[in-house]
MIDOSE-1310 file (N, C-alpha, C; in nm, 2 decimals, decimal comma, always signed):
residues 169
mkri	+3,38/-2,70/+3,57/+3,24/-2,74/+3,53/+3,16/-2,58/+3,47; +3,21/-2,49/+3,53/+3,11/-2,37/+3,49/+3,19/-2,32/+3,37; +3,30/-2,36/+3,32/+3,34/-2,34/+3,19/+3,33/-2,43/+3,07; +3,29/-2,53/+3,11/+3,22/-2,63/+3,01/+3,07/-2,58/+2,97
inil	+3,03/-2,54/+3,08/+2,89/-2,47/+3,05/+2,89/-2,38/+2,98; +2,97/-2,29/+2,99/+2,99/-2,16/+2,91/+3,01/-2,22/+2,76; +3,15/-2,29/+2,75/+3,16/-2,31/+2,60/+3,04/-2,39/+2,54; +2,94/-2,48/+2,61/+2,84/-2,53/+2,54/+2,76/-2,42/+2,50
rtvv	+2,74/-2,33/+2,60/+2,65/-2,24/+2,55/+2,66/-2,15/+2,42; +2,81/-2,10/+2,46/+2,86/-2,04/+2,32/+2,84/-2,13/+2,21; +2,86/-2,24/+2,22/+2,85/-2,32/+2,09/+2,71/-2,34/+2,03; +2,61/-2,37/+2,12/+2,47/-2,37/+2,10/+2,44/-2,23/+2,02
tlll	+2,48/-2,11/+2,09/+2,44/-2,00/+2,06/+2,48/-1,97/+1,92; +2,60/-2,02/+1,87/+2,69/-2,00/+1,77/+2,58/-2,07/+1,60; +2,56/-2,19/+1,67/+2,46/-2,27/+1,58/+2,35/-2,26/+1,56; +2,26/-2,17/+1,66/+2,14/-2,14/+1,60/+2,17/-2,00/+1,54
lfpa	+2,26/-1,93/+1,56/+2,29/-1,79/+1,52/+2,32/-1,82/+1,37; +2,39/-1,92/+1,31/+2,47/-1,93/+1,19/+2,38/-1,93/+1,09; +2,24/-2,00/+1,09/+2,14/-2,04/+0,98/+2,10/-1,87/+0,95; +2,08/-1,84/+1,06/+2,00/-1,67/+1,04/+2,13/-1,59/+0,94
lsya	+2,25/-1,62/+0,96/+2,34/-1,54/+0,93/+2,37/-1,58/+0,75; +2,37/-1,72/+0,75/+2,38/-1,76/+0,63/+2,25/-1,71/+0,53; +2,14/-1,73/+0,59/+2,02/-1,70/+0,53/+2,02/-1,54/+0,49; +2,09/-1,46/+0,58/+2,07/-1,30/+0,57/+2,17/-1,28/+0,45
aepe	+2,25/-1,34/+0,43/+2,36/-1,35/+0,35/+2,36/-1,41/+0,19; +2,23/-1,46/+0,19/+2,22/-1,54/+0,08/+2,19/-1,43/-0,04; +2,23/-1,48/-0,15/+2,20/-1,39/-0,27/+2,04/-1,37/-0,32; +2,03/-1,30/-0,37/+1,87/-1,30/-0,43/+1,89/-1,40/-0,54
rvsf	+1,78/-1,51/-0,50/+1,75/-1,62/-0,62/+1,66/-1,60/-0,71; +1,55/-1,56/-0,68/+1,45/-1,51/-0,75/+1,40/-1,35/-0,81; +1,43/-1,37/-0,92/+1,36/-1,25/-0,99/+1,35/-1,27/-1,13; +1,20/-1,28/-1,15/+1,14/-1,33/-1,29/+1,01/-1,25/-1,28
ncni	+0,98/-1,24/-1,40/+0,84/-1,19/-1,46/+0,80/-1,24/-1,57; +0,66/-1,24/-1,60/+0,59/-1,34/-1,74/+0,46/-1,27/-1,74; +0,40/-1,31/-1,88/+0,28/-1,28/-1,90/+0,19/-1,38/-1,88; +0,08/-1,37/-1,75/+0,00/-1,49/-1,76/-0,08/-1,55/-1,85
htin	-0,08/-1,49/-1,98/-0,15/-1,53/-2,09/-0,08/-1,62/-2,19; +0,07/-1,59/-2,16/+0,16/-1,68/-2,27/+0,25/-1,74/-2,20; +0,23/-1,75/-2,08/+0,37/-1,82/-2,02/+0,36/-1,97/-2,03; +0,25/-2,06/-2,04/+0,23/-2,18/-2,03/+0,27/-2,22/-2,15
eqeg	+0,24/-2,14/-2,27/+0,31/-2,19/-2,37/+0,46/-2,21/-2,44; +0,50/-2,07/-2,36/+0,63/-2,08/-2,35/+0,70/-2,17/-2,31; +0,66/-2,21/-2,18/+0,72/-2,34/-2,12/+0,70/-2,48/-2,16; +0,62/-2,46/-2,30/+0,57/-2,61/-2,34/+0,47/-2,68/-2,26
qwrk	+0,38/-2,62/-2,18/+0,28/-2,68/-2,13/+0,14/-2,65/-2,19; +0,09/-2,73/-2,27/-0,01/-2,69/-2,35/-0,17/-2,71/-2,33; -0,16/-2,75/-2,19/-0,30/-2,79/-2,15/-0,42/-2,68/-2,16; -0,53/-2,73/-2,18/-0,64/-2,65/-2,18/-0,71/-2,59/-2,07
lwrl	-0,70/-2,67/-1,93/-0,76/-2,64/-1,85/-0,64/-2,61/-1,73; -0,67/-2,54/-1,61/-0,53/-2,53/-1,50/-0,43/-2,43/-1,57; -0,47/-2,35/-1,64/-0,36/-2,29/-1,69/-0,35/-2,13/-1,60; -0,25/-2,07/-1,60/-0,22/-1,95/-1,50/-0,31/-1,84/-1,54
dddf	-0,36/-1,81/-1,66/-0,48/-1,74/-1,69/-0,61/-1,76/-1,66; -0,64/-1,92/-1,65/-0,76/-1,96/-1,63/-0,82/-1,87/-1,52; -0,97/-1,83/-1,51/-1,03/-1,77/-1,40/-1,05/-1,91/-1,29; -1,08/-2,01/-1,32/-1,07/-2,11/-1,24/-0,94/-2,15/-1,13
ggyv	-0,85/-2,08/-1,18/-0,71/-2,11/-1,12/-0,62/-2,18/-1,20; -0,49/-2,19/-1,16/-0,42/-2,29/-1,26/-0,26/-2,28/-1,19; -0,19/-2,33/-1,28/-0,05/-2,32/-1,25/+0,06/-2,34/-1,36; +0,16/-2,33/-1,37/+0,30/-2,33/-1,46/+0,42/-2,37/-1,39
vihk	+0,52/-2,46/-1,43/+0,62/-2,49/-1,39/+0,73/-2,44/-1,48; +0,83/-2,34/-1,41/+0,90/-2,28/-1,47/+1,06/-2,36/-1,40; +1,10/-2,42/-1,53/+1,22/-2,53/-1,52/+1,36/-2,43/-1,52; +1,44/-2,47/-1,41/+1,56/-2,37/-1,45/+1,65/-2,42/-1,56
srhp	+1,63/-2,54/-1,62/+1,74/-2,59/-1,73/+1,66/-2,50/-1,86; +1,53/-2,45/-1,85/+1,49/-2,36/-1,96/+1,54/-2,23/-1,96; +1,56/-2,21/-1,83/+1,61/-2,04/-1,81/+1,75/-2,07/-1,72; +1,86/-2,11/-1,77/+1,97/-2,13/-1,69/+2,06/-1,98/-1,65
hekv	+2,00/-1,88/-1,72/+2,08/-1,73/-1,69/+1,98/-1,65/-1,62; +1,86/-1,69/-1,56/+1,76/-1,62/-1,51/+1,77/-1,65/-1,34; +1,71/-1,57/-1,27/+1,70/-1,61/-1,13/+1,53/-1,66/-1,13; +1,56/-1,82/-1,15/+1,41/-1,87/-1,12/+1,42/-1,96/-0,97
grlg	+1,48/-1,94/-0,88/+1,50/-2,01/-0,76/+1,61/-2,13/-0,79; +1,63/-2,23/-0,72/+1,71/-2,32/-0,71/+1,73/-2,42/-0,83; +1,61/-2,47/-0,82/+1,59/-2,57/-0,95/+1,48/-2,51/-1,06; +1,42/-2,40/-1,02/+1,28/-2,37/-1,08/+1,16/-2,31/-1,01
lily	+1,05/-2,28/-1,08/+0,93/-2,22/-0,96/+0,80/-2,30/-1,01; +0,72/-2,29/-0,93/+0,58/-2,37/-0,96/+0,52/-2,20/-0,93; +0,44/-2,16/-1,05/+0,37/-2,05/-1,00/+0,23/-2,09/-1,02; +0,13/-2,05/-0,92/-0,01/-2,08/-0,92/-0,08/-1,95/-0,88
kdsh	-0,18/-1,98/-0,94/-0,30/-1,89/-0,93/-0,42/-1,98/-0,84; -0,43/-1,92/-0,70/-0,59/-1,95/-0,62/-0,71/-1,93/-0,70; -0,80/-2,04/-0,73/-0,91/-2,07/-0,80/-1,01/-1,96/-0,71; -0,99/-1,96/-0,58/-1,08/-1,89/-0,48/-1,07/-1,74/-0,48
sghf	-0,97/-1,71/-0,45/-0,93/-1,55/-0,44/-0,87/-1,49/-0,55; -0,80/-1,58/-0,63/-0,75/-1,50/-0,77/-0,60/-1,47/-0,71; -0,54/-1,50/-0,61/-0,42/-1,49/-0,56/-0,32/-1,56/-0,61; -0,21/-1,51/-0,62/-0,06/-1,57/-0,71/+0,02/-1,63/-0,59
wafd	+0,07/-1,75/-0,60/+0,15/-1,81/-0,53/+0,30/-1,84/-0,61; +0,40/-1,85/-0,55/+0,53/-1,89/-0,60/+0,64/-1,95/-0,52; +0,66/-2,09/-0,56/+0,73/-2,17/-0,49/+0,88/-2,24/-0,56; +0,94/-2,24/-0,49/+1,05/-2,33/-0,54/+1,03/-2,45/-0,56
tecp	+1,09/-2,52/-0,66/+1,05/-2,69/-0,71/+1,14/-2,75/-0,63; +1,28/-2,70/-0,55/+1,35/-2,80/-0,51/+1,28/-2,86/-0,36; +1,30/-2,99/-0,37/+1,27/-3,04/-0,26/+1,33/-3,02/-0,11; +1,25/-2,97/-0,03/+1,36/-2,95/+0,09/+1,38/-3,06/+0,19
cckd	+1,32/-3,16/+0,16/+1,33/-3,29/+0,24/+1,45/-3,36/+0,16; +1,51/-3,34/+0,06/+1,60/-3,40/-0,03/+1,71/-3,33/+0,01; +1,69/-3,19/+0,01/+1,81/-3,08/+0,03/+1,85/-3,12/+0,18; +1,77/-3,14/+0,28/+1,83/-3,19/+0,42/+1,91/-3,27/+0,42
rgmt	+1,89/-3,38/+0,34/+1,97/-3,50/+0,34/+2,08/-3,49/+0,21; +2,08/-3,38/+0,16/+2,22/-3,36/+0,08/+2,21/-3,39/-0,05; +2,07/-3,43/-0,09/+2,05/-3,44/-0,23/+1,98/-3,34/-0,30; +1,98/-3,35/-0,43/+1,88/-3,24/-0,51/+1,80/-3,32/-0,58
sevq	+1,65/-3,29/-0,57/+1,54/-3,31/-0,66/+1,44/-3,20/-0,65; +1,38/-3,22/-0,79/+1,29/-3,12/-0,81/+1,15/-3,16/-0,78; +1,08/-3,09/-0,75/+0,94/-3,13/-0,68/+0,86/-3,14/-0,82; +0,74/-3,20/-0,86/+0,68/-3,20/-0,96/+0,52/-3,19/-0,92
metn	+0,46/-3,13/-1,00/+0,30/-3,12/-0,99/+0,26/-3,23/-1,05; +0,19/-3,30/-0,94/+0,12/-3,45/-0,97/-0,01/-3,42/-0,98; -0,11/-3,33/-0,96/-0,22/-3,31/-1,01/-0,22/-3,14/-0,98; -0,33/-3,09/-1,01/-0,36/-2,92/-0,98/-0,32/-2,87/-0,87
ivar	-0,35/-2,94/-0,78/-0,32/-2,90/-0,63/-0,21/-3,01/-0,55; -0,16/-3,09/-0,61/-0,06/-3,16/-0,54/+0,08/-3,18/-0,60; +0,20/-3,14/-0,54/+0,31/-3,13/-0,56/+0,38/-3,27/-0,50; +0,47/-3,32/-0,60/+0,55/-3,45/-0,51/+0,66/-3,45/-0,56
cpvc	+0,76/-3,50/-0,47/+0,90/-3,54/-0,50/+0,91/-3,67/-0,54; +0,97/-3,70/-0,66/+1,03/-3,83/-0,72/+1,11/-3,91/-0,66; +1,19/-3,85/-0,59/+1,30/-3,90/-0,51/+1,25/-3,96/-0,37; +1,21/-3,88/-0,31/+1,20/-3,91/-0,13/+1,03/-3,94/-0,11
gsew	+0,95/-3,92/-0,22/+0,79/-3,93/-0,21/+0,76/-3,81/-0,14; +0,77/-3,72/-0,09/+0,73/-3,62/-0,01/+0,65/-3,57/-0,09; +0,52/-3,50/-0,01/+0,42/-3,46/-0,11/+0,35/-3,33/-0,05; +0,30/-3,26/-0,07/+0,26/-3,13/-0,05/+0,13/-3,08/-0,13
qnih	+0,02/-3,08/-0,07/-0,12/-3,08/-0,10/-0,20/-2,95/-0,09; -0,28/-2,91/-0,16/-0,34/-2,77/-0,13/-0,25/-2,66/-0,16; -0,14/-2,67/-0,24/-0,06/-2,55/-0,27/-0,15/-2,43/-0,36; -0,26/-2,44/-0,40/-0,37/-2,34/-0,45/-0,40/-2,27/-0,34
mgst	-0,40/-2,29/-0,22/-0,43/-2,20/-0,13/-0,30/-2,15/-0,05; -0,21/-2,18/-0,11/-0,07/-2,10/-0,03/+0,00/-2,23/+0,07; -0,06/-2,33/+0,07/-0,01/-2,45/+0,16/+0,11/-2,49/+0,12; +0,22/-2,46/+0,20/+0,36/-2,52/+0,13/+0,39/-2,65/+0,28
gqtn	+0,31/-2,63/+0,37/+0,33/-2,76/+0,46/+0,34/-2,89/+0,39; +0,43/-2,96/+0,43/+0,44/-3,14/+0,37/+0,32/-3,20/+0,43; +0,24/-3,27/+0,38/+0,12/-3,35/+0,39/+0,13/-3,50/+0,43; +0,26/-3,53/+0,39/+0,27/-3,69/+0,42/+0,41/-3,69/+0,51
rqgi	+0,46/-3,78/+0,57/+0,57/-3,81/+0,64/+0,57/-3,73/+0,78; +0,69/-3,65/+0,79/+0,67/-3,58/+0,93/+0,62/-3,44/+0,93; +0,61/-3,38/+0,85/+0,54/-3,27/+0,83/+0,61/-3,11/+0,85; +0,73/-3,16/+0,86/+0,81/-3,05/+0,92/+0,88/-2,98/+0,76
yhlk	+0,89/-3,00/+0,66/+0,91/-2,95/+0,55/+0,82/-2,85/+0,48; +0,88/-2,75/+0,42/+0,81/-2,66/+0,34/+0,86/-2,60/+0,23; +0,80/-2,62/+0,13/+0,85/-2,55/+0,02/+0,86/-2,41/+0,02; +0,97/-2,36/-0,04/+1,04/-2,21/+0,00/+0,94/-2,16/-0,11
ayha	+0,89/-2,04/-0,04/+0,79/-1,93/-0,08/+0,82/-1,83/-0,13; +0,79/-1,76/-0,26/+0,85/-1,63/-0,30/+0,72/-1,55/-0,31; +0,75/-1,42/-0,34/+0,63/-1,31/-0,36/+0,62/-1,30/-0,49; +0,47/-1,29/-0,50/+0,44/-1,27/-0,64/+0,34/-1,19/-0,67
vlrg	+0,35/-1,08/-0,74/+0,23/-0,99/-0,77/+0,20/-0,94/-0,89; +0,06/-0,95/-0,91/+0,01/-0,95/-1,05/+0,01/-0,77/-1,07; +0,06/-0,74/-1,18/+0,05/-0,60/-1,22/+0,00/-0,62/-1,38; -0,13/-0,56/-1,41/-0,17/-0,57/-1,54/-0,21/-0,71/-1,58
dtly	-0,10/-0,74/-1,70/-0,11/-0,90/-1,72/+0,03/-0,97/-1,68; +0,09/-0,91/-1,63/+0,26/-0,93/-1,57/+0,23/-0,98/-1,45; +0,31/-1,10/-1,43/+0,32/-1,16/-1,26/+0,51/-1,16/-1,25; +0,49/-1,08/-1,17/+0,62/-1,05/-1,08/+0,66/-1,15/-0,97
vsdn	+0,75/-1,18/-0,99/+0,80/-1,28/-0,89/+0,96/-1,26/-0,82; +0,95/-1,25/-0,70/+1,10/-1,23/-0,65/+1,09/-1,27/-0,48; +1,22/-1,27/-0,43/+1,25/-1,32/-0,27/+1,27/-1,16/-0,22; +1,22/-1,05/-0,28/+1,25/-0,92/-0,24/+1,12/-0,84/-0,28
irki	+1,06/-0,83/-0,17/+0,91/-0,78/-0,20/+0,96/-0,61/-0,23; +1,04/-0,55/-0,19/+1,08/-0,42/-0,21/+1,11/-0,40/-0,33; +1,16/-0,49/-0,41/+1,21/-0,48/-0,54/+1,07/-0,47/-0,65; +0,98/-0,56/-0,58/+0,83/-0,58/-0,65/+0,79/-0,45/-0,66
mkng	+0,77/-0,38/-0,52/+0,68/-0,30/-0,51/+0,71/-0,12/-0,54; +0,87/-0,15/-0,58/+0,93/-0,01/-0,64/+0,91/-0,01/-0,75; +0,81/+0,07/-0,82/+0,79/+0,06/-0,93/+0,77/-0,04/-1,04; +0,71/-0,12/-0,98/+0,66/-0,25/-1,05/+0,76/-0,35/-1,09
w	+0,89/-0,32/-1,06/+1,02/-0,40/-1,05/+1,13/-0,37/-1,02
């Protein structure tokens, strides 16, 4: 009986440790920079309000299909400027709920503060305040967030904060 308990403890320990090891070994997925005044047009998002350089906040969606050779996350990025603080946020567009179910789906901006998955219906509200928590369903899924730092007119986005802080890139 003690042997079975020891084996179960070992298995549980390995199961808990494995995700941490696989995350640590995961290669850099995001290394992107853009000019906040021109990125909306470069991405074909011609709206007049809620642009990334808008004083009242805004966003731009970077699609992996438009940047196949750049490190823009798994499926792309949502870059967002908080209207209150002026802080920039960056999120992966891959739906974590679908990913957990073995599917691939790209989260889309439904309004200027709500992102939604067209496949499973998961919704994230208030992303303009850096909130990545799922607001409908179980509430256990969070959009993957990345570091975003503005220097001059250039927004640097990376999953490695040291890379951003060291000489701007």
